[in-house]
One Martini backbone bead per residue (centre of mass of N, CA, C, O) as a GRO file, in nm:
protein
  461
    1MET     BB    1  -0.535   1.267  -3.036
    2LYS     BB    2  -0.750   1.434  -3.182
    3TYR     BB    3  -0.971   1.211  -3.174
    4TRP     BB    4  -0.974   1.171  -2.867
    5ASP     BB    5  -1.063   1.463  -2.797
    6LYS     BB    6  -1.329   1.442  -2.952
    7TYR     BB    7  -1.444   1.210  -2.789
    8VAL     BB    8  -1.440   1.347  -2.515
    9GLN     BB    9  -1.614   1.591  -2.598
   10TYR     BB   10  -1.860   1.430  -2.684
   11TYR     BB   11  -1.923   1.311  -2.404
   12ILE     BB   12  -1.951   1.579  -2.254
   13ASP     BB   13  -2.191   1.689  -2.440
   14HIS     BB   14  -2.390   1.412  -2.414
   15TYR     BB   15  -2.315   1.250  -2.108
   16SER     BB   16  -2.237   1.455  -1.933
   17THR     BB   17  -2.240   1.670  -1.689
   18PRO     BB   18  -2.303   2.012  -1.633
   19ASP     BB   19  -2.060   2.045  -1.400
   20VAL     BB   20  -1.851   2.063  -1.634
   21SER     BB   21  -1.604   2.269  -1.650
   22ARG     BB   22  -1.413   2.484  -1.892
   23GLU     BB   23  -1.224   2.585  -1.703
   24GLU     BB   24  -0.927   2.655  -1.625
   25GLY     BB   25  -0.760   2.402  -1.436
   26LEU     BB   26  -0.744   2.149  -1.211
   27PRO     BB   27  -1.047   2.058  -1.202
   28TYR     BB   28  -1.076   2.026  -1.508
   29LEU     BB   29  -0.839   1.825  -1.548
   30ARG     BB   30  -0.958   1.606  -1.358
   31ASN     BB   31  -1.224   1.563  -1.510
   32LYS     BB   32  -1.102   1.495  -1.784
   33LEU     BB   33  -0.939   1.249  -1.684
   34PHE     BB   34  -1.175   1.083  -1.587
   35ILE     BB   35  -1.325   1.065  -1.856
   36SER     BB   36  -1.096   0.924  -2.008
   37ILE     BB   37  -1.084   0.674  -1.824
   38PHE     BB   38  -1.382   0.595  -1.833
   39ILE     BB   39  -1.417   0.561  -2.156
   40LEU     BB   40  -1.187   0.339  -2.151
   41ALA     BB   41  -1.293   0.134  -1.932
   42PHE     BB   42  -1.566   0.045  -2.043
   43PRO     BB   43  -1.488  -0.125  -2.300
   44ILE     BB   44  -1.298  -0.313  -2.141
   45CYS     BB   45  -1.513  -0.435  -1.957
   46VAL     BB   46  -1.688  -0.554  -2.178
   47ILE     BB   47  -1.469  -0.736  -2.303
   48ALA     BB   48  -1.386  -0.883  -2.020
   49TYR     BB   49  -1.657  -1.020  -1.937
   50ILE     BB   50  -1.688  -1.274  -2.108
   51PRO     BB   51  -1.433  -1.444  -2.017
   52SER     BB   52  -1.501  -1.418  -1.715
   53ILE     BB   53  -1.762  -1.577  -1.714
   54ILE     BB   54  -1.656  -1.835  -1.834
   55ALA     BB   55  -1.447  -1.886  -1.602
   56CYS     BB   56  -1.655  -1.898  -1.368
   57ILE     BB   57  -1.814  -2.142  -1.473
   58ARG     BB   58  -1.577  -2.347  -1.500
   59THR     BB   59  -1.488  -2.285  -1.175
   60GLU     BB   60  -1.742  -2.218  -0.992
   61GLN     BB   61  -1.733  -1.876  -0.951
   62LEU     BB   62  -2.017  -1.711  -0.900
   63ILE     BB   63  -1.948  -1.464  -0.725
   64ILE     BB   64  -1.766  -1.329  -0.935
   65GLY     BB   65  -1.980  -1.311  -1.159
   66ILE     BB   66  -2.180  -1.134  -1.001
   67PHE     BB   67  -1.986  -0.892  -0.953
   68ASP     BB   68  -1.925  -0.841  -1.245
   69THR     BB   69  -2.216  -0.774  -1.327
   70LEU     BB   70  -2.268  -0.541  -1.133
   71SER     BB   71  -2.034  -0.366  -1.216
   72LEU     BB   72  -2.120  -0.327  -1.512
   73LEU     BB   73  -2.394  -0.195  -1.451
   74VAL     BB   74  -2.291   0.050  -1.296
   75ILE     BB   75  -2.105   0.157  -1.514
   76SER     BB   76  -2.324   0.190  -1.732
   77TYR     BB   77  -2.504   0.392  -1.584
   78ILE     BB   78  -2.286   0.625  -1.540
   79PHE     BB   79  -2.215   0.649  -1.842
   80PHE     BB   80  -2.524   0.727  -1.960
   81SER     BB   81  -2.579   0.917  -1.724
   82ARG     BB   82  -2.671   1.266  -1.633
   83THR     BB   83  -2.746   1.285  -1.335
   84PRO     BB   84  -2.494   1.243  -1.210
   85GLY     BB   85  -2.233   1.379  -1.086
   86ILE     BB   86  -1.900   1.390  -1.116
   87ASN     BB   87  -1.840   1.307  -0.818
   88THR     BB   88  -2.027   1.061  -0.811
   89LYS     BB   89  -1.887   0.905  -1.036
   90LYS     BB   90  -1.619   0.879  -0.894
   91ILE     BB   91  -1.710   0.722  -0.645
   92VAL     BB   92  -1.849   0.482  -0.789
   93PHE     BB   93  -1.607   0.391  -0.954
   94SER     BB   94  -1.411   0.341  -0.717
   95ALA     BB   95  -1.588   0.149  -0.544
   96THR     BB   96  -1.627  -0.075  -0.753
   97PHE     BB   97  -1.320  -0.154  -0.783
   98ILE     BB   98  -1.263  -0.209  -0.482
   99ILE     BB   99  -1.476  -0.435  -0.440
  100LEU     BB  100  -1.384  -0.620  -0.669
  101SER     BB  101  -1.091  -0.657  -0.569
  102ALA     BB  102  -1.165  -0.780  -0.292
  103ILE     BB  103  -1.307  -1.036  -0.407
  104LEU     BB  104  -1.067  -1.133  -0.573
  105PHE     BB  105  -0.866  -1.159  -0.337
  106ALA     BB  106  -1.037  -1.356  -0.162
  107TYR     BB  107  -1.063  -1.589  -0.408
  108MET     BB  108  -0.753  -1.549  -0.566
  109GLY     BB  109  -0.562  -1.354  -0.485
  110THR     BB  110  -0.258  -1.300  -0.673
  111LYS     BB  111  -0.368  -1.436  -0.941
  112GLY     BB  112  -0.515  -1.196  -0.984
  113PRO     BB  113  -0.602  -0.838  -1.035
  114SER     BB  114  -0.632  -0.707  -0.748
  115ILE     BB  115  -0.362  -0.568  -0.683
  116VAL     BB  116  -0.350  -0.388  -0.933
  117ILE     BB  117  -0.619  -0.245  -0.878
  118LEU     BB  118  -0.560  -0.129  -0.596
  119LEU     BB  119  -0.310   0.039  -0.686
  120CYS     BB  120  -0.438   0.197  -0.935
  121ILE     BB  121  -0.683   0.332  -0.796
  122SER     BB  122  -0.519   0.517  -0.610
  123VAL     BB  123  -0.384   0.677  -0.837
  124LEU     BB  124  -0.635   0.767  -0.989
  125ILE     BB  125  -0.769   0.920  -0.754
  126THR     BB  126  -0.539   1.123  -0.728
  127LEU     BB  127  -0.570   1.248  -1.014
  128PHE     BB  128  -0.913   1.294  -1.023
  129GLN     BB  129  -0.923   1.423  -0.720
  130SER     BB  130  -0.701   1.365  -0.459
  131LYS     BB  131  -0.487   1.312  -0.210
  132LYS     BB  132  -0.695   1.242   0.006
  133ALA     BB  133  -0.841   1.025  -0.157
  134GLY     BB  134  -0.590   0.847  -0.204
  135LEU     BB  135  -0.539   0.788   0.106
  136VAL     BB  136  -0.814   0.656   0.154
  137SER     BB  137  -0.770   0.418  -0.042
  138VAL     BB  138  -0.528   0.308   0.114
  139ALA     BB  139  -0.689   0.252   0.374
  140LEU     BB  140  -0.885   0.051   0.239
  141ASN     BB  141  -0.668  -0.148   0.150
  142THR     BB  142  -0.575  -0.213   0.433
  143ILE     BB  143  -0.841  -0.318   0.545
  144ILE     BB  144  -0.885  -0.546   0.344
  145ILE     BB  145  -0.619  -0.705   0.387
  146SER     BB  146  -0.646  -0.731   0.698
  147VAL     BB  147  -0.910  -0.891   0.705
  148ILE     BB  148  -0.807  -1.132   0.536
  149MET     BB  149  -0.569  -1.202   0.728
  150THR     BB  150  -0.744  -1.251   0.982
  151MET     BB  151  -0.918  -1.489   0.857
  152LEU     BB  152  -0.719  -1.720   0.813
  153PRO     BB  153  -0.679  -1.863   1.100
  154PHE     BB  154  -1.009  -1.914   1.105
  155LYS     BB  155  -1.109  -2.033   0.821
  156SER     BB  156  -1.315  -1.832   0.671
  157ILE     BB  157  -1.122  -1.886   0.442
  158HIS     BB  158  -1.045  -2.079   0.126
  159VAL     BB  159  -0.717  -2.042  -0.003
  160GLU     BB  160  -0.452  -2.188  -0.143
  161PHE     BB  161  -0.256  -1.947  -0.175
  162PHE     BB  162  -0.243  -1.872   0.127
  163LEU     BB  163  -0.148  -2.167   0.227
  164GLU     BB  164   0.146  -2.179   0.099
  165TYR     BB  165   0.192  -1.962   0.320
  166PRO     BB  166   0.275  -1.827   0.589
  167LEU     BB  167   0.160  -1.577   0.786
  168ILE     BB  168   0.426  -1.427   0.837
  169SER     BB  169   0.471  -1.354   0.539
  170TRP     BB  170   0.219  -1.172   0.508
  171ILE     BB  171   0.303  -0.973   0.732
  172GLY     BB  172   0.553  -0.872   0.560
  173ILE     BB  173   0.410  -0.792   0.285
  174VAL     BB  174   0.178  -0.594   0.346
  175PRO     BB  175   0.332  -0.331   0.448
  176ASN     BB  176   0.490  -0.303   0.179
  177LEU     BB  177   0.244  -0.267   0.001
  178ILE     BB  178   0.124  -0.019   0.143
  179ALA     BB  179   0.372   0.163   0.127
  180PHE     BB  180   0.389   0.166  -0.177
  181ASN     BB  181   0.113   0.285  -0.226
  182ALA     BB  182   0.162   0.551  -0.069
  183LEU     BB  183   0.412   0.644  -0.222
  184VAL     BB  184   0.276   0.675  -0.500
  185VAL     BB  185   0.062   0.877  -0.417
  186LEU     BB  186   0.253   1.101  -0.313
  187ALA     BB  187   0.411   1.135  -0.577
  188VAL     BB  188   0.173   1.207  -0.756
  189SER     BB  189   0.065   1.450  -0.594
  190THR     BB  190   0.323   1.618  -0.613
  191LEU     BB  191   0.327   1.636  -0.921
  192VAL     BB  192   0.052   1.774  -0.949
  193ASP     BB  193   0.117   2.023  -0.772
  194GLN     BB  194   0.357   2.120  -0.949
  195LEU     BB  195   0.195   2.149  -1.210
  196ASN     BB  196  -0.014   2.350  -1.097
  197GLU     BB  197   0.187   2.567  -1.015
  198SER     BB  198   0.300   2.608  -1.300
  199PHE     BB  199   0.029   2.682  -1.427
  200LEU     BB  200  -0.032   2.930  -1.249
  201LYS     BB  201   0.227   3.087  -1.328
  202GLU     BB  202   0.172   3.095  -1.627
  203LYS     BB  203  -0.105   3.236  -1.608
  204SER     BB  204   0.001   3.482  -1.463
  205LEU     BB  205   0.203   3.565  -1.689
  206GLN     BB  206  -0.012   3.588  -1.911
  207LEU     BB  207  -0.177   3.810  -1.774
  208GLN     BB  208   0.052   4.012  -1.743
  209LEU     BB  209   0.121   4.025  -2.039
  210LYS     BB  210  -0.157   4.115  -2.134
  211LYS     BB  211  -0.165   4.375  -1.968
  212GLU     BB  212   0.095   4.498  -2.083
  213SER     BB  213  -0.005   4.501  -2.370
  214GLN     BB  214  -0.246   4.682  -2.318
  215ASP     BB  215  -0.083   4.919  -2.199
  216LEU     BB  216   0.090   4.960  -2.458
  217LEU     BB  217  -0.148   5.018  -2.641
  218ILE     BB  218  -0.261   5.257  -2.493
  219ALA     BB  219  -0.001   5.421  -2.502
  220LYS     BB  220   0.017   5.428  -2.809
  221HIS     BB  221  -0.253   5.571  -2.856
  222LYS     BB  222  -0.185   5.819  -2.689
  223ALA     BB  223   0.062   5.901  -2.849
  224GLU     BB  224  -0.079   5.933  -3.120
  225GLU     BB  225  -0.289   6.141  -3.015
  226SER     BB  226  -0.087   6.347  -2.925
  227ASP     BB  227   0.050   6.387  -3.201
  228ARG     BB  228  -0.205   6.475  -3.347
  229LEU     BB  229  -0.274   6.720  -3.166
  230LYS     BB  230  -0.001   6.867  -3.204
  231SER     BB  231  -0.019   6.896  -3.507
  232ALA     BB  232  -0.288   7.049  -3.499
  233PHE     BB  233  -0.185   7.278  -3.319
  234LEU     BB  234   0.042   7.383  -3.498
  235ALA     BB  235  -0.141   7.451  -3.736
  236ASN     BB  236  -0.325   7.645  -3.572
  237MET     BB  237  -0.097   7.831  -3.460
  238SER     BB  238  -0.001   7.938  -3.731
  239HIS     BB  239  -0.271   8.076  -3.786
  240GLU     BB  240  -0.297   8.247  -3.530
  241ILE     BB  241  -0.030   8.413  -3.594
  242ARG     BB  242  -0.070   8.498  -3.885
  243THR     BB  243  -0.330   8.671  -3.868
  244PRO     BB  244  -0.224   8.911  -3.690
  245MET     BB  245   0.027   8.968  -3.855
  246ASN     BB  246  -0.116   9.048  -4.110
  247GLY     BB  247  -0.265   9.279  -3.985
  248ILE     BB  248  -0.022   9.447  -3.895
  249LEU     BB  249   0.128   9.463  -4.168
  250GLY     BB  250  -0.105   9.563  -4.349
  251PHE     BB  251  -0.203   9.819  -4.185
  252SER     BB  252   0.076   9.954  -4.171
  253SER     BB  253   0.100  10.001  -4.475
  254LEU     BB  254  -0.162  10.174  -4.498
  255LEU     BB  255  -0.064  10.416  -4.318
  256SER     BB  256   0.146  10.511  -4.554
  257SER     BB  257  -0.070  10.627  -4.715
  258PRO     BB  258  -0.161  10.873  -4.906
  259GLY     BB  259  -0.438  11.045  -4.802
  260LEU     BB  260  -0.537  10.947  -4.532
  261ALA     BB  261  -0.790  10.920  -4.347
  262GLN     BB  262  -0.869  10.958  -4.021
  263GLU     BB  263  -1.074  10.724  -3.992
  264ASP     BB  264  -0.893  10.505  -4.124
  265GLN     BB  265  -0.661  10.533  -3.930
  266GLN     BB  266  -0.816  10.447  -3.672
  267ALA     BB  267  -0.908  10.173  -3.780
  268TYR     BB  268  -0.626  10.053  -3.825
  269ILE     BB  269  -0.519  10.089  -3.535
  270SER     BB  270  -0.735   9.908  -3.407
  271ILE     BB  271  -0.655   9.650  -3.557
  272ILE     BB  272  -0.365   9.638  -3.461
  273GLN     BB  273  -0.427   9.618  -3.160
  274LYS     BB  274  -0.594   9.358  -3.174
  275SER     BB  275  -0.375   9.185  -3.298
  276GLY     BB  276  -0.173   9.230  -3.069
  277ASP     BB  277  -0.350   9.110  -2.843
  278ARG     BB  278  -0.377   8.833  -2.965
  279MET     BB  279  -0.081   8.761  -2.975
  280LEU     BB  280  -0.023   8.800  -2.675
  281ASN     BB  281  -0.222   8.585  -2.574
  282ILE     BB  282  -0.079   8.350  -2.709
  283ILE     BB  283   0.197   8.380  -2.576
  284ASP     BB  284   0.095   8.355  -2.285
  285GLU     BB  285  -0.016   8.065  -2.315
  286ILE     BB  286   0.247   7.931  -2.399
  287MET     BB  287   0.400   8.002  -2.141
  288ASP     BB  288   0.208   7.874  -1.935
  289ILE     BB  289   0.217   7.582  -2.043
  290SER     BB  290   0.515   7.548  -2.010
  291LYS     BB  291   0.522   7.578  -1.699
  292ILE     BB  292   0.325   7.350  -1.637
  293GLU     BB  293   0.477   7.114  -1.781
  294SER     BB  294   0.763   7.184  -1.615
  295GLY     BB  295   0.689   7.284  -1.309
  296LEU     BB  296   0.728   7.627  -1.283
  297MET     BB  297   0.468   7.687  -1.156
  298THR     BB  298   0.366   7.932  -0.929
  299MET     BB  299   0.254   8.054  -0.611
  300SER     BB  300   0.056   8.349  -0.484
  301ILE     BB  301  -0.043   8.389  -0.168
  302LYS     BB  302  -0.320   8.611  -0.101
  303GLU     BB  303  -0.509   8.879  -0.050
  304ILE     BB  304  -0.843   8.897  -0.188
  305ASN     BB  305  -1.112   9.052  -0.364
  306ILE     BB  306  -1.354   8.904  -0.523
  307ASN     BB  307  -1.546   9.137  -0.604
  308GLU     BB  308  -1.328   9.300  -0.755
  309GLN     BB  309  -1.251   9.084  -0.962
  310VAL     BB  310  -1.523   9.046  -1.091
  311GLU     BB  311  -1.566   9.349  -1.169
  312TYR     BB  312  -1.315   9.369  -1.346
  313VAL     BB  313  -1.395   9.160  -1.559
  314TYR     BB  314  -1.649   9.301  -1.642
  315ASN     BB  315  -1.527   9.574  -1.735
  316LEU     BB  316  -1.326   9.448  -1.947
  317LEU     BB  317  -1.559   9.267  -2.117
  318LYS     BB  318  -1.807   9.438  -2.186
  319PRO     BB  319  -1.740   9.553  -2.476
  320GLN     BB  320  -1.746   9.276  -2.618
  321ALA     BB  321  -2.045   9.213  -2.558
  322GLU     BB  322  -2.172   9.472  -2.676
  323THR     BB  323  -2.070   9.434  -2.965
  324LYS     BB  324  -2.263   9.160  -2.978
  325GLY     BB  325  -2.535   9.210  -2.818
  326ILE     BB  326  -2.491   9.121  -2.513
  327SER     BB  327  -2.601   9.031  -2.219
  328PHE     BB  328  -2.430   9.164  -1.920
  329SER     BB  329  -2.351   8.996  -1.601
  330PHE     BB  330  -2.331   9.007  -1.233
  331GLU     BB  331  -2.275   8.815  -0.913
  332ASN     BB  332  -2.249   8.843  -0.571
  333GLY     BB  333  -2.229   8.628  -0.270
  334LEU     BB  334  -2.078   8.857  -0.102
  335PRO     BB  335  -1.984   9.074   0.096
  336VAL     BB  336  -1.714   9.271   0.121
  337GLU     BB  337  -1.614   9.190   0.420
  338THR     BB  338  -1.623   8.854   0.321
  339ALA     BB  339  -1.448   8.859   0.027
  340VAL     BB  340  -1.184   8.782   0.169
  341VAL     BB  341  -0.911   8.589   0.041
  342ASN     BB  342  -0.686   8.312   0.006
  343THR     BB  343  -0.506   8.356  -0.300
  344ASP     BB  344  -0.443   8.359  -0.645
  345GLY     BB  345  -0.506   8.629  -0.826
  346GLU     BB  346  -0.394   8.573  -1.114
  347LYS     BB  347  -0.528   8.292  -1.152
  348PHE     BB  348  -0.817   8.380  -1.104
  349TYR     BB  349  -0.831   8.573  -1.339
  350ALA     BB  350  -0.759   8.370  -1.561
  351ILE     BB  351  -0.998   8.184  -1.516
  352LEU     BB  352  -1.236   8.382  -1.542
  353SER     BB  353  -1.162   8.519  -1.810
  354ASN     BB  354  -1.157   8.267  -1.984
  355LEU     BB  355  -1.453   8.188  -1.944
  356VAL     BB  356  -1.582   8.460  -2.042
  357LYS     BB  357  -1.452   8.464  -2.320
  358ASN     BB  358  -1.575   8.205  -2.421
  359ALA     BB  359  -1.869   8.294  -2.394
  360ILE     BB  360  -1.841   8.528  -2.597
  361LYS     BB  361  -1.736   8.359  -2.841
  362TYR     BB  362  -2.004   8.137  -2.826
  363THR     BB  363  -2.192   8.405  -2.831
  364ASP     BB  364  -2.444   8.572  -3.042
  365ARG     BB  365  -2.692   8.548  -2.835
  366GLY     BB  366  -2.829   8.702  -2.548
  367TRP     BB  367  -2.659   8.582  -2.250
  368ILE     BB  368  -2.439   8.673  -1.966
  369LYS     BB  369  -2.346   8.504  -1.655
  370PHE     BB  370  -2.172   8.585  -1.346
  371GLY     BB  371  -2.034   8.423  -1.043
  372TYR     BB  372  -2.116   8.350  -0.686
  373ASP     BB  373  -2.111   8.107  -0.411
  374LEU     BB  374  -2.163   7.985  -0.089
  375ARG     BB  375  -2.026   7.673   0.048
  376PRO     BB  376  -2.069   7.513   0.311
  377ALA     BB  377  -1.990   7.305   0.535
  378ASN     BB  378  -1.996   6.942   0.543
  379PRO     BB  379  -1.978   6.608   0.574
  380GLY     BB  380  -1.861   6.603   0.260
  381ARG     BB  381  -1.724   6.894   0.353
  382GLU     BB  382  -1.473   7.038   0.535
  383THR     BB  383  -1.487   7.300   0.364
  384ALA     BB  384  -1.542   7.585   0.248
  385GLU     BB  385  -1.681   7.723  -0.069
  386LEU     BB  386  -1.644   7.865  -0.386
  387GLU     BB  387  -1.896   7.892  -0.639
  388PHE     BB  388  -1.857   7.928  -0.973
  389TYR     BB  389  -2.006   8.099  -1.258
  390VAL     BB  390  -2.073   8.051  -1.630
  391THR     BB  391  -2.339   8.178  -1.825
  392ASP     BB  392  -2.494   8.084  -2.138
  393THR     BB  393  -2.643   8.113  -2.494
  394GLY     BB  394  -2.491   7.934  -2.672
  395ILE     BB  395  -2.394   7.653  -2.861
  396GLY     BB  396  -2.257   7.455  -2.699
  397ILE     BB  397  -2.191   7.106  -2.577
  398PRO     BB  398  -2.133   6.806  -2.630
  399ALA     BB  399  -2.120   6.535  -2.433
  400ASP     BB  400  -1.857   6.400  -2.579
  401ARG     BB  401  -1.686   6.697  -2.520
  402GLN     BB  402  -1.678   6.791  -2.210
  403HIS     BB  403  -1.407   6.657  -2.125
  404ALA     BB  404  -1.205   6.742  -2.362
  405ILE     BB  405  -1.187   7.065  -2.321
  406PHE     BB  406  -0.959   7.029  -2.075
  407GLU     BB  407  -0.757   6.970  -2.288
  408ARG     BB  408  -0.509   6.978  -2.487
  409PHE     BB  409  -0.557   7.115  -2.809
  410ILE     BB  410  -0.874   7.076  -2.864
  411GLN     BB  411  -0.948   7.287  -3.076
  412ALA     BB  412  -0.789   7.139  -3.312
  413ASP     BB  413  -1.011   6.878  -3.284
  414ILE     BB  414  -1.251   7.034  -3.389
  415ASP     BB  415  -1.518   6.917  -3.607
  416ASP     BB  416  -1.652   7.236  -3.658
  417VAL     BB  417  -1.816   7.510  -3.790
  418GLN     BB  418  -1.807   7.655  -3.486
  419ALA     BB  419  -1.527   7.694  -3.467
  420ARG     BB  420  -1.301   7.909  -3.318
  421GLN     BB  421  -1.090   8.112  -3.219
  422GLY     BB  422  -0.795   7.943  -3.103
  423ALA     BB  423  -0.554   7.736  -2.923
  424GLY     BB  424  -0.669   7.540  -2.689
  425LEU     BB  425  -0.569   7.652  -2.375
  426GLY     BB  426  -0.757   7.790  -2.167
  427LEU     BB  427  -0.895   7.544  -2.016
  428TYR     BB  428  -0.637   7.400  -1.935
  429ILE     BB  429  -0.523   7.634  -1.765
  430ALA     BB  430  -0.762   7.662  -1.569
  431LYS     BB  431  -0.750   7.369  -1.463
  432SER     BB  432  -0.465   7.383  -1.352
  433TYR     BB  433  -0.511   7.615  -1.153
  434ILE     BB  434  -0.734   7.483  -0.991
  435ASP     BB  435  -0.565   7.242  -0.898
  436MET     BB  436  -0.356   7.420  -0.746
  437LEU     BB  437  -0.614   7.540  -0.563
  438ASN     BB  438  -0.805   7.302  -0.480
  439GLY     BB  439  -1.012   7.253  -0.715
  440ARG     BB  440  -1.302   7.255  -0.937
  441ILE     BB  441  -1.422   7.145  -1.269
  442TRP     BB  442  -1.724   7.202  -1.471
  443VAL     BB  443  -1.992   7.105  -1.709
  444GLU     BB  444  -2.308   7.235  -1.838
  445SER     BB  445  -2.463   7.115  -2.145
  446GLU     BB  446  -2.643   7.218  -2.457
  447PRO     BB  447  -2.705   7.212  -2.768
  448GLY     BB  448  -2.828   7.543  -2.841
  449LYS     BB  449  -2.857   7.642  -2.505
  450GLY     BB  450  -2.581   7.624  -2.366
  451SER     BB  451  -2.360   7.715  -2.079
  452THR     BB  452  -2.207   7.589  -1.758
  453PHE     BB  453  -1.951   7.698  -1.563
  454TYR     BB  454  -1.765   7.536  -1.298
  455PHE     BB  455  -1.596   7.650  -0.990
  456THR     BB  456  -1.370   7.591  -0.720
  457LEU     BB  457  -1.279   7.741  -0.394
  458PRO     BB  458  -1.139   7.790  -0.118
  459TYR     BB  459  -1.255   7.931   0.197
  460ARG     BB  460  -1.007   8.158   0.287
  461ARG     BB  461  -0.967   8.412   0.549
   0.00000   0.00000   0.00000
């Protein structure tokens, strides 16, 4: 079987037409079956031709010999030629054997192979073409046999075999012959349809299984990535908590040193306060993300003045920016009387302050500017919205990291000498809050040139 498949594939590659697709499915299987039958029938025809011609000469049935020769020539042409398409070869192959069997039936009756060929060719056509083509061949067989039976009473042909039985006997035999021929064709076509349906179901199940396997593999990779990020986050978090804790404990013990100067005492107290603020900020972020992940975070929608909130963030964080020598400014996009909107004030403050703190953290020189503009409703946007921005001249963010920074624990995953202190939760919390307020957030950045974070909130007055 292995060598036969190689022989079939060799013929497809070297002599068959280019329109024989290799895609799996019933059409491909029909074409491959036809080629298998064809390349098996050709050598058999060649071998059978010589004794057939000898028999025709000895019995002086030259008409049969001529048709045998013509049939062999036609079969040889379509066997070696790549010009005709596969469907053309099927039609020529089938027509050749139907005509040859009709001639044999007319001149030899059932003594020759005509009846066998007529019955078999219908089944073969059903297999390598279609049920419709098989039934057409049955109809052609019916016409051929009926024409020959019609010619018998008029003595148009003279075959002793037909004359041995009365016409009434042939009238009874022919319908049974045709009915059996049609029954076999229908049975074979039903079998082929059932096999094709089973094949399609199996293929569908294979595709579904493949997709599920891919989904499981993706889920596995995501789970592994999540575990890796969580492990990195926990390691980073232990460092983030330990650092301010060491500052608090260390400088608290220094405060108890005898003879401590007033200036040193104030400096130590300042460090302790900053360490405490840092630890409190980490604890707040952990509590916020826990509420977000558990679905317990609620919203409190009320009227707030955006201008006042923006100015409050500016005044709160201005000392941090000035300490680093950074130019710090803000700009409001609406007058005071129209800057009152309905939203969650605490979440808005958390979003804006997180973004501005990040800008200060990752900017060593230059400037930081933040503010907002009003974007009116348009055909692509049903309601007006406020578009906020926070622009800095900091270290920037590589393009392949700009989407990842809004995910959880991503700070712990940055392999960069410029990674700064932080738990990696601020941007994720900000994005979560913005999603809850029906807004959007995105970033435009270029390494070494700075970043601009944008986010929107619906403008509901």
